[in-house]
PDB file of N, CA, C and O in Angstrom:
ATOM      1  N   MET A   1       0.840  -1.185   0.000  1.00  0.00           N
ATOM      2  CA  MET A   1       0.000   0.000   0.000  1.00  0.00           C
ATOM      3  C   MET A   1       0.883   1.245   0.000  1.00  0.00           C
ATOM      4  O   MET A   1       1.834   1.342   0.775  1.00  0.00           O
ATOM      5  N   THR A   2       0.563   2.181  -0.863  1.00  0.00           N
ATOM      6  CA  THR A   2       1.336   3.404  -0.979  1.00  0.00           C
ATOM      7  C   THR A   2       0.865   4.424   0.043  1.00  0.00           C
ATOM      8  O   THR A   2      -0.331   4.681   0.181  1.00  0.00           O
ATOM      9  N   LYS A   3       1.818   4.999   0.752  1.00  0.00           N
ATOM     10  CA  LYS A   3       1.498   6.037   1.729  1.00  0.00           C
ATOM     11  C   LYS A   3       1.302   7.356   0.980  1.00  0.00           C
ATOM     12  O   LYS A   3       2.131   7.745   0.158  1.00  0.00           O
ATOM     13  N   ILE A   4       0.196   8.033   1.276  1.00  0.00           N
ATOM     14  CA  ILE A   4      -0.099   9.312   0.633  1.00  0.00           C
ATOM     15  C   ILE A   4       0.338  10.434   1.561  1.00  0.00           C
ATOM     16  O   ILE A   4      -0.014  10.441   2.741  1.00  0.00           O
ATOM     17  N   ASP A   5       1.096  11.371   1.038  1.00  0.00           N
ATOM     18  CA  ASP A   5       1.502  12.540   1.800  1.00  0.00           C
ATOM     19  C   ASP A   5       0.480  13.645   1.519  1.00  0.00           C
ATOM     20  O   ASP A   5       0.615  14.403   0.559  1.00  0.00           O
ATOM     21  N   TRP A   6      -0.538  13.719   2.370  1.00  0.00           N
ATOM     22  CA  TRP A   6      -1.665  14.622   2.127  1.00  0.00           C
ATOM     23  C   TRP A   6      -1.286  16.084   1.967  1.00  0.00           C
ATOM     24  O   TRP A   6      -1.901  16.759   1.141  1.00  0.00           O
ATOM     25  N   PRO A   7      -0.316  16.621   2.699  1.00  0.00           N
ATOM     26  CA  PRO A   7       0.029  18.029   2.450  1.00  0.00           C
ATOM     27  C   PRO A   7       0.477  18.284   1.014  1.00  0.00           C
ATOM     28  O   PRO A   7       0.301  19.388   0.499  1.00  0.00           O
ATOM     29  N   ASP A   8       1.057  17.270   0.362  1.00  0.00           N
ATOM     30  CA  ASP A   8       1.458  17.435  -1.033  1.00  0.00           C
ATOM     31  C   ASP A   8       0.258  17.362  -1.965  1.00  0.00           C
ATOM     32  O   ASP A   8       0.251  18.000  -3.018  1.00  0.00           O
ATOM     33  N   VAL A   9      -0.754  16.591  -1.590  1.00  0.00           N
ATOM     34  CA  VAL A   9      -1.936  16.422  -2.432  1.00  0.00           C
ATOM     35  C   VAL A   9      -2.857  17.634  -2.319  1.00  0.00           C
ATOM     36  O   VAL A   9      -3.365  18.132  -3.323  1.00  0.00           O
ATOM     37  N   LEU A  10      -3.066  18.099  -1.103  1.00  0.00           N
ATOM     38  CA  LEU A  10      -3.940  19.240  -0.845  1.00  0.00           C
ATOM     39  C   LEU A  10      -3.182  20.286  -0.032  1.00  0.00           C
ATOM     40  O   LEU A  10      -3.466  20.462   1.153  1.00  0.00           O
ATOM     41  N   PRO A  11      -2.228  20.980  -0.641  1.00  0.00           N
ATOM     42  CA  PRO A  11      -1.345  21.857   0.137  1.00  0.00           C
ATOM     43  C   PRO A  11      -2.036  23.036   0.824  1.00  0.00           C
ATOM     44  O   PRO A  11      -1.567  23.487   1.869  1.00  0.00           O
ATOM     45  N   ASP A  12      -3.133  23.544   0.269  1.00  0.00           N
ATOM     46  CA  ASP A  12      -3.785  24.717   0.849  1.00  0.00           C
ATOM     47  C   ASP A  12      -5.068  24.375   1.586  1.00  0.00           C
ATOM     48  O   ASP A  12      -5.832  25.274   1.937  1.00  0.00           O
ATOM     49  N   PHE A  13      -5.321  23.102   1.827  1.00  0.00           N
ATOM     50  CA  PHE A  13      -6.554  22.676   2.463  1.00  0.00           C
ATOM     51  C   PHE A  13      -6.408  22.726   3.979  1.00  0.00           C
ATOM     52  O   PHE A  13      -5.539  22.067   4.549  1.00  0.00           O
ATOM     53  N   ASP A  14      -7.265  23.513   4.626  1.00  0.00           N
ATOM     54  CA  ASP A  14      -7.255  23.642   6.082  1.00  0.00           C
ATOM     55  C   ASP A  14      -8.434  22.844   6.621  1.00  0.00           C
ATOM     56  O   ASP A  14      -9.567  23.325   6.605  1.00  0.00           O
ATOM     57  N   VAL A  15      -8.180  21.637   7.094  1.00  0.00           N
ATOM     58  CA  VAL A  15      -9.249  20.735   7.511  1.00  0.00           C
ATOM     59  C   VAL A  15     -10.022  21.300   8.709  1.00  0.00           C
ATOM     60  O   VAL A  15     -11.237  21.118   8.793  1.00  0.00           O
ATOM     61  N   LEU A  16      -9.354  21.967   9.616  1.00  0.00           N
ATOM     62  CA  LEU A  16     -10.058  22.520  10.777  1.00  0.00           C
ATOM     63  C   LEU A  16     -10.989  23.659  10.375  1.00  0.00           C
ATOM     64  O   LEU A  16     -12.091  23.779  10.910  1.00  0.00           O
ATOM     65  N   LYS A  17     -10.555  24.484   9.447  1.00  0.00           N
ATOM     66  CA  LYS A  17     -11.412  25.565   8.944  1.00  0.00           C
ATOM     67  C   LYS A  17     -12.611  24.965   8.218  1.00  0.00           C
ATOM     68  O   LYS A  17     -13.743  25.407   8.415  1.00  0.00           O
ATOM     69  N   TRP A  18     -12.367  23.966   7.384  1.00  0.00           N
ATOM     70  CA  TRP A  18     -13.442  23.296   6.643  1.00  0.00           C
ATOM     71  C   TRP A  18     -14.451  22.675   7.608  1.00  0.00           C
ATOM     72  O   TRP A  18     -15.659  22.815   7.416  1.00  0.00           O
ATOM     73  N   LYS A  19     -13.965  21.995   8.639  1.00  0.00           N
ATOM     74  CA  LYS A  19     -14.822  21.359   9.637  1.00  0.00           C
ATOM     75  C   LYS A  19     -15.702  22.409  10.311  1.00  0.00           C
ATOM     76  O   LYS A  19     -16.907  22.204  10.457  1.00  0.00           O
ATOM     77  N   GLN A  20     -15.115  23.524  10.720  1.00  0.00           N
ATOM     78  CA  GLN A  20     -15.882  24.589  11.373  1.00  0.00           C
ATOM     79  C   GLN A  20     -16.946  25.161  10.443  1.00  0.00           C
ATOM     80  O   GLN A  20     -18.069  25.424  10.873  1.00  0.00           O
ATOM     81  N   GLU A  21     -16.602  25.353   9.175  1.00  0.00           N
ATOM     82  CA  GLU A  21     -17.567  25.888   8.210  1.00  0.00           C
ATOM     83  C   GLU A  21     -18.747  24.935   8.030  1.00  0.00           C
ATOM     84  O   GLU A  21     -19.898  25.372   8.006  1.00  0.00           O
ATOM     85  N   ILE A  22     -18.469  23.638   7.904  1.00  0.00           N
ATOM     86  CA  ILE A  22     -19.531  22.653   7.738  1.00  0.00           C
ATOM     87  C   ILE A  22     -20.403  22.593   8.979  1.00  0.00           C
ATOM     88  O   ILE A  22     -21.629  22.537   8.875  1.00  0.00           O
ATOM     89  N   GLN A  23     -19.777  22.604  10.165  1.00  0.00           N
ATOM     90  CA  GLN A  23     -20.552  22.571  11.397  1.00  0.00           C
ATOM     91  C   GLN A  23     -21.450  23.800  11.515  1.00  0.00           C
ATOM     92  O   GLN A  23     -22.588  23.692  11.972  1.00  0.00           O
ATOM     93  N   SER A  24     -20.957  24.953  11.114  1.00  0.00           N
ATOM     94  CA  SER A  24     -21.760  26.174  11.157  1.00  0.00           C
ATOM     95  C   SER A  24     -22.947  26.089  10.202  1.00  0.00           C
ATOM     96  O   SER A  24     -24.055  26.510  10.535  1.00  0.00           O
ATOM     97  N   GLU A  25     -22.705  25.535   9.002  1.00  0.00           N
ATOM     98  CA  GLU A  25     -23.793  25.367   8.037  1.00  0.00           C
ATOM     99  C   GLU A  25     -24.868  24.429   8.586  1.00  0.00           C
ATOM    100  O   GLU A  25     -26.063  24.706   8.478  1.00  0.00           O
ATOM    101  N   ILE A  26     -24.431  23.329   9.170  1.00  0.00           N
ATOM    102  CA  ILE A  26     -25.387  22.371   9.729  1.00  0.00           C
ATOM    103  C   ILE A  26     -26.170  23.021  10.860  1.00  0.00           C
ATOM    104  O   ILE A  26     -27.390  22.874  10.932  1.00  0.00           O
ATOM    105  N   TYR A  27     -25.487  23.732  11.738  1.00  0.00           N
ATOM    106  CA  TYR A  27     -26.176  24.402  12.843  1.00  0.00           C
ATOM    107  C   TYR A  27     -27.247  25.351  12.324  1.00  0.00           C
ATOM    108  O   TYR A  27     -28.371  25.363  12.827  1.00  0.00           O
ATOM    109  N   GLU A  28     -26.895  26.148  11.314  1.00  0.00           N
ATOM    110  CA  GLU A  28     -27.870  27.089  10.745  1.00  0.00           C
ATOM    111  C   GLU A  28     -29.058  26.341  10.137  1.00  0.00           C
ATOM    112  O   GLU A  28     -30.199  26.791  10.244  1.00  0.00           O
ATOM    113  N   ASP A  29     -28.789  25.202   9.502  1.00  0.00           N
ATOM    114  CA  ASP A  29     -29.861  24.410   8.895  1.00  0.00           C
ATOM    115  C   ASP A  29     -30.823  23.849   9.936  1.00  0.00           C
ATOM    116  O   ASP A  29     -32.031  23.803   9.705  1.00  0.00           O
ATOM    117  N   ILE A  30     -30.292  23.422  11.083  1.00  0.00           N
ATOM    118  CA  ILE A  30     -31.124  22.669  12.027  1.00  0.00           C
ATOM    119  C   ILE A  30     -31.538  23.436  13.282  1.00  0.00           C
ATOM    120  O   ILE A  30     -32.304  22.907  14.087  1.00  0.00           O
ATOM    121  N   LYS A  31     -31.062  24.650  13.470  1.00  0.00           N
ATOM    122  CA  LYS A  31     -31.268  25.338  14.746  1.00  0.00           C
ATOM    123  C   LYS A  31     -32.735  25.522  15.130  1.00  0.00           C
ATOM    124  O   LYS A  31     -33.047  25.562  16.319  1.00  0.00           O
ATOM    125  N   ASP A  32     -33.624  25.632  14.179  1.00  0.00           N
ATOM    126  CA  ASP A  32     -35.036  25.835  14.498  1.00  0.00           C
ATOM    127  C   ASP A  32     -35.886  24.591  14.252  1.00  0.00           C
ATOM    128  O   ASP A  32     -37.114  24.674  14.253  1.00  0.00           O
ATOM    129  N   MET A  33     -35.251  23.447  14.043  1.00  0.00           N
ATOM    130  CA  MET A  33     -35.978  22.218  13.740  1.00  0.00           C
ATOM    131  C   MET A  33     -36.373  21.479  15.014  1.00  0.00           C
ATOM    132  O   MET A  33     -35.753  21.623  16.068  1.00  0.00           O
ATOM    133  N   THR A  34     -37.414  20.695  14.875  1.00  0.00           N
ATOM    134  CA  THR A  34     -37.798  19.783  15.954  1.00  0.00           C
ATOM    135  C   THR A  34     -36.848  18.584  15.931  1.00  0.00           C
ATOM    136  O   THR A  34     -36.077  18.405  14.988  1.00  0.00           O
ATOM    137  N   THR A  35     -36.917  17.777  16.974  1.00  0.00           N
ATOM    138  CA  THR A  35     -36.080  16.579  17.026  1.00  0.00           C
ATOM    139  C   THR A  35     -36.351  15.682  15.830  1.00  0.00           C
ATOM    140  O   THR A  35     -35.420  15.142  15.231  1.00  0.00           O
ATOM    141  N   GLU A  36     -37.624  15.520  15.480  1.00  0.00           N
ATOM    142  CA  GLU A  36     -37.983  14.667  14.346  1.00  0.00           C
ATOM    143  C   GLU A  36     -37.420  15.225  13.042  1.00  0.00           C
ATOM    144  O   GLU A  36     -36.953  14.468  12.192  1.00  0.00           O
ATOM    145  N   GLU A  37     -37.463  16.534  12.885  1.00  0.00           N
ATOM    146  CA  GLU A  37     -36.925  17.162  11.673  1.00  0.00           C
ATOM    147  C   GLU A  37     -35.407  17.008  11.593  1.00  0.00           C
ATOM    148  O   GLU A  37     -34.857  16.783  10.515  1.00  0.00           O
ATOM    149  N   VAL A  38     -34.732  17.129  12.738  1.00  0.00           N
ATOM    150  CA  VAL A  38     -33.281  16.961  12.763  1.00  0.00           C
ATOM    151  C   VAL A  38     -32.917  15.532  12.368  1.00  0.00           C
ATOM    152  O   VAL A  38     -31.994  15.320  11.581  1.00  0.00           O
ATOM    153  N   LEU A  39     -33.638  14.555  12.910  1.00  0.00           N
ATOM    154  CA  LEU A  39     -33.381  13.159  12.549  1.00  0.00           C
ATOM    155  C   LEU A  39     -33.596  12.935  11.062  1.00  0.00           C
ATOM    156  O   LEU A  39     -32.811  12.227  10.431  1.00  0.00           O
ATOM    157  N   GLU A  40     -34.631  13.517  10.491  1.00  0.00           N
ATOM    158  CA  GLU A  40     -34.896  13.379   9.056  1.00  0.00           C
ATOM    159  C   GLU A  40     -33.793  14.061   8.241  1.00  0.00           C
ATOM    160  O   GLU A  40     -33.382  13.542   7.203  1.00  0.00           O
ATOM    161  N   TYR A  41     -33.320  15.205   8.696  1.00  0.00           N
ATOM    162  CA  TYR A  41     -32.228  15.934   8.035  1.00  0.00           C
ATOM    163  C   TYR A  41     -30.992  15.041   7.908  1.00  0.00           C
ATOM    164  O   TYR A  41     -30.398  14.930   6.836  1.00  0.00           O
ATOM    165  N   PHE A  42     -30.617  14.406   9.023  1.00  0.00           N
ATOM    166  CA  PHE A  42     -29.432  13.558   9.006  1.00  0.00           C
ATOM    167  C   PHE A  42     -29.684  12.244   8.268  1.00  0.00           C
ATOM    168  O   PHE A  42     -28.764  11.716   7.642  1.00  0.00           O
ATOM    169  N   ARG A  43     -30.897  11.705   8.322  1.00  0.00           N
ATOM    170  CA  ARG A  43     -31.219  10.491   7.576  1.00  0.00           C
ATOM    171  C   ARG A  43     -31.086  10.752   6.080  1.00  0.00           C
ATOM    172  O   ARG A  43     -30.488   9.967   5.344  1.00  0.00           O
ATOM    173  N   LYS A  44     -31.659  11.875   5.650  1.00  0.00           N
ATOM    174  CA  LYS A  44     -31.596  12.227   4.234  1.00  0.00           C
ATOM    175  C   LYS A  44     -30.147  12.473   3.798  1.00  0.00           C
ATOM    176  O   LYS A  44     -29.740  12.034   2.723  1.00  0.00           O
ATOM    177  N   GLY A  45     -29.374  13.171   4.627  1.00  0.00           N
ATOM    178  CA  GLY A  45     -27.970  13.409   4.316  1.00  0.00           C
ATOM    179  C   GLY A  45     -27.189  12.118   4.208  1.00  0.00           C
ATOM    180  O   GLY A  45     -26.324  11.976   3.343  1.00  0.00           O
ATOM    181  N   SER A  46     -27.495  11.172   5.089  1.00  0.00           N
ATOM    182  CA  SER A  46     -26.835   9.874   5.056  1.00  0.00           C
ATOM    183  C   SER A  46     -27.171   9.124   3.769  1.00  0.00           C
ATOM    184  O   SER A  46     -26.295   8.515   3.154  1.00  0.00           O
ATOM    185  N   GLU A  47     -28.430   9.168   3.366  1.00  0.00           N
ATOM    186  CA  GLU A  47     -28.833   8.509   2.116  1.00  0.00           C
ATOM    187  C   GLU A  47     -28.104   9.121   0.927  1.00  0.00           C
ATOM    188  O   GLU A  47     -27.614   8.400   0.058  1.00  0.00           O
ATOM    189  N   GLU A  48     -28.030  10.445   0.887  1.00  0.00           N
ATOM    190  CA  GLU A  48     -27.351  11.120  -0.215  1.00  0.00           C
ATOM    191  C   GLU A  48     -25.868  10.747  -0.253  1.00  0.00           C
ATOM    192  O   GLU A  48     -25.299  10.538  -1.325  1.00  0.00           O
ATOM    193  N   PHE A  49     -25.250  10.666   0.928  1.00  0.00           N
ATOM    194  CA  PHE A  49     -23.846  10.284   0.999  1.00  0.00           C
ATOM    195  C   PHE A  49     -23.639   8.856   0.516  1.00  0.00           C
ATOM    196  O   PHE A  49     -22.680   8.580  -0.204  1.00  0.00           O
ATOM    197  N   GLN A  50     -24.520   7.953   0.900  1.00  0.00           N
ATOM    198  CA  GLN A  50     -24.419   6.558   0.451  1.00  0.00           C
ATOM    199  C   GLN A  50     -24.536   6.470  -1.067  1.00  0.00           C
ATOM    200  O   GLN A  50     -23.832   5.681  -1.697  1.00  0.00           O
ATOM    201  N   GLU A  51     -25.414   7.270  -1.657  1.00  0.00           N
ATOM    202  CA  GLU A  51     -25.558   7.288  -3.113  1.00  0.00           C
ATOM    203  C   GLU A  51     -24.283   7.813  -3.776  1.00  0.00           C
ATOM    204  O   GLU A  51     -23.859   7.298  -4.810  1.00  0.00           O
ATOM    205  N   GLU A  52     -23.672   8.849  -3.173  1.00  0.00           N
ATOM    206  CA  GLU A  52     -22.420   9.370  -3.716  1.00  0.00           C
ATOM    207  C   GLU A  52     -21.334   8.301  -3.681  1.00  0.00           C
ATOM    208  O   GLU A  52     -20.576   8.153  -4.640  1.00  0.00           O
ATOM    209  N   LEU A  53     -21.255   7.556  -2.582  1.00  0.00           N
ATOM    210  CA  LEU A  53     -20.263   6.479  -2.484  1.00  0.00           C
ATOM    211  C   LEU A  53     -20.488   5.416  -3.554  1.00  0.00           C
ATOM    212  O   LEU A  53     -19.538   4.940  -4.174  1.00  0.00           O
ATOM    213  N   LYS A  54     -21.747   5.047  -3.767  1.00  0.00           N
ATOM    214  CA  LYS A  54     -22.053   4.054  -4.798  1.00  0.00           C
ATOM    215  C   LYS A  54     -21.618   4.552  -6.169  1.00  0.00           C
ATOM    216  O   LYS A  54     -21.064   3.796  -6.967  1.00  0.00           O
ATOM    217  N   GLU A  55     -21.871   5.823  -6.436  1.00  0.00           N
ATOM    218  CA  GLU A  55     -21.491   6.403  -7.728  1.00  0.00           C
ATOM    219  C   GLU A  55     -19.970   6.427  -7.887  1.00  0.00           C
ATOM    220  O   GLU A  55     -19.455   6.133  -8.966  1.00  0.00           O
ATOM    221  N   MET A  56     -19.255   6.774  -6.826  1.00  0.00           N
ATOM    222  CA  MET A  56     -17.798   6.776  -6.882  1.00  0.00           C
ATOM    223  C   MET A  56     -17.265   5.372  -7.144  1.00  0.00           C
ATOM    224  O   MET A  56     -16.333   5.204  -7.930  1.00  0.00           O
ATOM    225  N   LYS A  57     -17.843   4.362  -6.495  1.00  0.00           N
ATOM    226  CA  LYS A  57     -17.422   2.978  -6.708  1.00  0.00           C
ATOM    227  C   LYS A  57     -17.719   2.555  -8.144  1.00  0.00           C
ATOM    228  O   LYS A  57     -16.907   1.883  -8.781  1.00  0.00           O
ATOM    229  N   ARG A  58     -18.893   2.954  -8.650  1.00  0.00           N
ATOM    230  CA  ARG A  58     -19.264   2.601 -10.027  1.00  0.00           C
ATOM    231  C   ARG A  58     -18.252   3.210 -11.007  1.00  0.00           C
ATOM    232  O   ARG A  58     -17.783   2.529 -11.919  1.00  0.00           O
ATOM    233  N   ARG A  59     -17.925   4.462 -10.821  1.00  0.00           N
ATOM    234  CA  ARG A  59     -16.965   5.124 -11.702  1.00  0.00           C
ATOM    235  C   ARG A  59     -15.598   4.453 -11.641  1.00  0.00           C
ATOM    236  O   ARG A  59     -14.927   4.294 -12.661  1.00  0.00           O
ATOM    237  N   ARG A  60     -15.195   4.063 -10.440  1.00  0.00           N
ATOM    238  CA  ARG A  60     -13.886   3.426 -10.288  1.00  0.00           C
ATOM    239  C   ARG A  60     -13.859   2.072 -10.998  1.00  0.00           C
ATOM    240  O   ARG A  60     -12.866   1.730 -11.641  1.00  0.00           O
ATOM    241  N   THR A  61     -14.937   1.304 -10.886  1.00  0.00           N
ATOM    242  CA  THR A  61     -14.942  -0.024 -11.486  1.00  0.00           C
ATOM    243  C   THR A  61     -15.151   0.019 -12.994  1.00  0.00           C
ATOM    244  O   THR A  61     -14.683  -0.870 -13.706  1.00  0.00           O
ATOM    245  N   THR A  62     -15.853   1.051 -13.497  1.00  0.00           N
ATOM    246  CA  THR A  62     -16.083   1.142 -14.935  1.00  0.00           C
ATOM    247  C   THR A  62     -15.047   2.026 -15.626  1.00  0.00           C
ATOM    248  O   THR A  62     -14.974   2.050 -16.855  1.00  0.00           O
ATOM    249  N   GLY A  63     -14.252   2.746 -14.850  1.00  0.00           N
ATOM    250  CA  GLY A  63     -13.241   3.604 -15.439  1.00  0.00           C
ATOM    251  C   GLY A  63     -13.789   4.912 -16.000  1.00  0.00           C
ATOM    252  O   GLY A  63     -13.125   5.584 -16.788  1.00  0.00           O
ATOM    253  N   GLN A  64     -14.990   5.262 -15.594  1.00  0.00           N
ATOM    254  CA  GLN A  64     -15.610   6.504 -16.118  1.00  0.00           C
ATOM    255  C   GLN A  64     -15.497   7.627 -15.136  1.00  0.00           C
ATOM    256  O   GLN A  64     -15.960   8.735 -15.408  1.00  0.00           O
TER     257      GLN A  64
END
């Protein structure tokens, strides 16, 4: 297995800044939601993420 040197791959990527930005976006999205709405928000996000993973795997296996 090849070791990836991430600073060379993404030299200007600040993971902590990115994490804070995403957390702020999520907070703004859910701050006025009920518990049921928050659960649905994350369920839907999880489904969308799973679909993205499937698409990435499909592209990798088909070479597209």
